[in-house]
N, C-alpha and C positions, 0 to 999 in steps of 0.2 A: 505492498499502496506509501502511497506519495505521502510524504510530508508536506502540510502544508506553508505558505512562507507567514502566517493571519497568528499572529502572536494565542500561546490559549487561551489567553486572557481575553480577545477582545470578539469571539465567534461565543455565539446561542448554546447553551446548555439543550444538547441533547433531549431529557428531561423539557424541556420547555416549550422545545416545537414539536412533539408525538402529546403536548397536554394543545398546544394550541390548534393541532387534528382534527383531533377531537372536538373539540370546539366550547376553552375554557377561554371569554373572554381577559380573565386578568395574563394568563397563556399569550392571549393574541394582541392582546395593548403591551408585553413584552416586546412582543415581533416587529411593531409598527415602528416601538420607539429607538431599537436597536435602528432599522432599515433610515432612518427622518432624517440626517442626513444627507444621505444618496435622494428619500425622492422629493428633497427640497432642491438638492440637481438639478434633481429633474425637471423640476414645474418653474425652476428658476427659466424666463421671462426676458426676455425687451419688453417695454411701458414704454407713453410717448406723453409728456405732461399738455396742458390747457397753448403754449409754449411753445411746440413741437419741438419740447430737448428729452431728449432720450437717460431713461435711467434698469437696472434691469432687477427689475426682484424679484419673490417668489406669488406667482399665480395659486391664492389659496383654491381654490376650482378644481384646475386643473389635480394638485394636491392631491384634492382628498378623494379627485376620479383613481389616481394613483393609486391609493389605500384601498381604499375598497377597493378595488378589480385585485389584487392584492390579499386582500384574505380570503377575498373569494373564494381562488384561485385556492390559496390553502385547505379550504376548507373542501376541496368540492373533487384538489387534482393530486393532489401531495400523499406522497409512500411510503414511508418510510422501511420499507421490503426491501 
């Protein structure tokens, strides 16, 4: 088995993953919290103000959609076998 380059203290515990796949809301919240930075990065886009100036920000609606999709996929399709 290949060793992961990610330090072990930064990985989600197996028990949390198992509980999330079984529908435990606290475990699902922990999974979403674990991936929050990555999800925020993916939901970042360019916004324009009324003067035409651009700035980057997290699109809250897009972030929520990504979180909902992740939670649904964990519940529906994630297999631990």
